[in-house]
N, C-alpha and C positions, 0 to 999 in steps of 0.2 A: 858099404856103400852101395845103393841099388842101380848100379851102372854095369852093365855088359856091352862092351864094345870088342868082344871076342871075334866077331864077324868081320872085322876091320872096319867098321863104321866109325865114325867120328863123332864127338860130343865137343860141343863148343865150351871155351873155357867160363864162359858167364853160367852154362847150365852146369858144368862141373862144380863150380863154387855153390850154387844153389842147391844142388844135390848132396853136397857134403855137410849140409846143415839141416837137411829135411830127414826128421825122425818119423814122419808117417809112412813111408815106402815100404822099409825094411819088413816090419810086420805082417804087410799084407802081400808081399813076395813081389812087388812091382819093381820091374826093371826098365831102365831107359836103355834102349839098343842104339839110338842115334839121336842127335839133336843139333840142329843148325840150319842156317840159309832158310828160314821161315817154315822149317819142316822138323818134325820128331816122331818116334816110334819108340813105343813103350809096350811091355806084355806082362801079363798075370795070368798063373795058373789058378783056377777055381779049386780050393779046398772045403773040404766037409765043413769046417766051422765058418765058411762064406756063404753057405746055402740056408734057403728058407725051405719050407715044406717042398716035397717032391724033388728034392735034390737040386732046386733051381737056385742060381746065384742071386745074391741080394743086388737089388739095381742100384743102390747107394755105392756100392763097391765097383760096379761097371761105371758108374759116374766117375768115381775117384780116379779110376784108371785113365779113363778120357779127359779129365782134367788136368791129369800130371802131364800127358803128352802134349795137351794143350798151352801148357805154361811153359813148358820147355821149348815149344815152337815159338811163342811170342817173345821169350828173352832174346835182347840183341844188343850188340856193341856195349858190352860190360854192364848192362842194365837188366835186372831181371823184372817179371811182370807180375801184375797181380789180377786177379779175375774181377772184372766189374758187372758182368751178368754171364749167365749160362743156362742151357736147356738142354735135355736129351729127350729122345724119342727111343724107346725100345722095340725092336722090331722082331726078336726071337729070344726065346730063353737061352741062357747059357747054364751048363750043368757041371756038377762037380767032375773034376778031371780035365775040363775045356781049359785050353790055353789060349786066351785072349789076346789080340793084338790090336793096339789102338795107333791109327795112324794119323797124325795131326798135320795140316797145312794151312798157313796163313793165307787168307784170300785178299784182305786190304790192308793196309797201313797208312795213317794219315798221322804225321807226327809221332807222338808217343803212344797211340792209339793202335789196337791191332784187333782184325776181326778174323777168327779162326774156325774152320770146319774139322771134327775129328769123326772117323768112321772107325767103329769097332768090331772086329772080325773074330769069329771061331773057325778055324780052318778057313773055308773059303766063304762060309755064311756070314752076311752083315746081322749083327747082334743089336746095334745101336748106332744113331746118329747123333752126335754133340756139336752144338755150336755156341762159340762163346765170344766175349770182347774183353781185351784185357787193356792195362795200362802199364807201360814201363815206368818204374820207380827208381830212386837212385840206389844203388847198392849200399846196404848198411855196412859201415867200418867197424 
């Protein structure tokens, strides 16, 4: 399971349930460090097989990291969320060996809809800014 709450951070039961069935994160090494109260943090180390030319990380993988933190932040009250729209702006390259951290924060909620911003860092440098909207869905039984 791609969860690392070893630093004492908490992960909501809703997100725990979501992560136990998500098979896409482990192969990428994405770990959710915390999730709950409209916020989430996830991280991923850029491996050689995640890079394009010049050992620069593939932008789609940075998007995947940001989207993971985003969805974890948007889940609430036992209901997971699904992305309705999302975009990313890449501001600096990430390289093989960099550990990226995605910090998500829900900015607005209206009913089942959530609007969330995610900043992806490599060390203290901002690598990308992600913005997305999601809708909560009934948990699959």
